[in-house]
C-alpha positions in Angstrom: 70.5 145.4 81.9 72.8 146.3 79.0 74.4 143.8 76.7 77.9 144.7 78.1 76.7 144.3 81.7 75.2 140.9 80.9 78.5 139.8 79.2 80.4 141.0 82.3 78.1 139.0 84.6 78.4 135.9 82.5 82.2 136.3 82.5 82.4 136.4 86.3 80.0 133.4 86.6 82.3 131.6 84.1 85.3 132.5 86.3 83.6 131.1 89.4 82.7 127.9 87.6 86.3 127.5 86.3 87.7 128.1 89.9 85.2 125.5 91.3 87.0 122.9 89.2 90.3 123.6 90.9 90.0 122.9 94.7 93.6 123.9 95.2 92.5 127.5 94.8 89.8 127.5 97.4 89.8 124.3 99.6 91.8 125.4 102.6 91.8 121.8 104.0 93.4 120.4 100.8 97.1 119.5 100.9 97.5 121.2 97.5 96.1 124.5 98.8 99.6 125.4 100.1 101.4 124.1 97.0 102.3 127.3 95.1 103.2 125.4 91.8 99.9 123.6 91.7 98.0 126.8 92.4 99.9 128.6 89.6 99.0 125.8 87.2 95.4 125.9 88.3 95.2 129.7 87.8 96.7 129.3 84.3 94.0 126.7 83.4 91.3 129.0 84.8 92.7 131.9 82.8 92.6 129.9 79.6 89.1 128.7 80.3 87.8 132.2 80.9 90.0 134.0 78.3 91.3 136.6 80.8 94.9 137.2 82.0 95.9 135.2 85.2 96.4 138.4 87.3 92.9 139.7 86.4 91.4 136.3 87.2 93.1 136.2 90.6 92.2 139.8 91.5 88.5 139.4 90.4 88.3 136.0 92.2 89.6 137.6 95.4 87.1 140.4 95.1 84.2 137.9 94.5 85.3 135.6 97.3 85.8 138.5 99.8 82.4 140.0 98.9 80.7 136.6 99.3 82.3 136.2 102.8 81.3 139.7 103.8 77.7 139.0 102.6 77.6 135.7 104.4 78.8 137.3 107.6 76.3 140.1 107.2 73.5 137.5 106.9 74.6 135.5 110.0 76.0 138.3 112.2 72.7 139.7 113.4 73.3 141.3 116.8 71.0 140.3 119.6 68.1 142.7 119.7 68.6 143.8 116.2 65.6 144.1 113.8 64.9 141.2 111.5 64.8 143.2 108.4 65.1 141.3 105.2 68.5 141.4 103.4 68.7 141.5 99.6 70.8 138.6 98.4 73.9 139.4 96.5 73.7 138.4 92.8 76.6 135.9 93.0 75.6 134.3 96.3 74.1 131.1 94.8 77.0 130.6 92.4 79.6 131.0 95.2 77.7 128.8 97.8 80.1 125.9 97.0 82.6 127.8 99.3 80.4 127.2 102.4 82.2 124.1 103.6 85.5 125.9 103.4 84.5 129.0 105.3 85.7 129.1 108.9 83.3 131.2 111.0 84.7 134.0 113.1 84.6 133.9 116.8 81.5 135.6 118.1 80.9 137.5 121.2 77.6 137.4 123.1 76.0 139.9 125.4 77.2 138.1 128.5 79.8 140.2 130.4 83.3 139.1 131.1 82.6 138.9 134.8 79.7 136.5 134.2 81.9 134.2 132.1 84.6 134.2 134.8 82.1 133.4 137.5 80.6 130.5 135.4 84.0 129.1 134.8 84.9 129.3 138.5 81.6 127.5 139.4 82.3 124.8 136.8 85.9 124.3 138.0 84.7 124.1 141.6 82.1 121.5 140.8 84.6 119.5 138.7 87.2 119.5 141.4 84.8 118.5 144.2 84.3 115.0 142.6 86.7 112.5 144.0 89.3 111.0 141.7 88.5 107.5 140.4 89.8 104.7 142.5 92.3 102.1 141.4 89.5 99.5 141.2 87.3 101.8 139.1 90.2 102.4 136.7 90.9 98.7 136.4 87.3 97.9 135.6 87.1 100.7 133.0 90.2 99.2 131.4 88.3 95.9 130.9 85.4 97.7 129.1 86.8 97.9 125.6 87.6 94.1 125.6 84.2 93.3 127.0 82.4 95.4 124.5 84.0 93.5 121.6 82.6 90.2 122.7 79.4 88.7 121.3 76.4 89.0 123.7 76.5 85.4 125.0 80.3 85.4 125.7 79.9 88.8 127.3 77.2 87.4 129.7 79.4 84.4 130.5 82.5 86.7 131.3 80.3 88.9 133.5 79.0 85.8 135.3 82.6 84.5 135.8 83.7 87.9 137.3 80.7 87.8 139.7 81.5 84.2 140.6 85.2 85.1 141.3 84.2 88.1 143.5 81.7 85.9 145.4 84.2 83.1 146.0 86.9 85.6 147.1 84.4 87.3 149.6 83.3 83.9 151.0 86.9 82.8 151.5 87.6 85.9 153.5 84.5 85.3 155.6 85.5 81.7 156.2 89.0 82.8 157.3 87.4 85.3 159.7 85.3 82.6 161.3 88.3 80.3 161.9 90.2 82.8 163.9 
């Protein structure tokens, strides 16, 4: 590798490290990612760190990022049935790996036909609709669950006992009234 090539490689590594210090440039979930002014200030700081004009930094960063994303996809987008040949890693992959949490994967398609998916969806919908809707009593008891779960174990047992006791007493009163008639 020539001295000029080494200097170029070092320059682009330095650019990547400088960008890494400014999440507003690459962190898509950051509030500042959409703030044009903060991004411009960040690019100016990166440009000063690297000693390259802002537009050249932006253009080179876009190229580095896009190539990294393409390499990442190439490594993960193996089609089913494809050979498992080894892929040579791109020279900047390790340096740009800090981008991984901010990469949103593309939707993938499998080798299952559209008809198969439709049939599976229909089957799932049929089985879901065959279950009866919850009763009013079930919904009421489920509404008590969050309050019950917040109680300490002893109080929880006591409340459960009291509920059982109330249900028992209510059922015996009904039985007694039936016997009287």
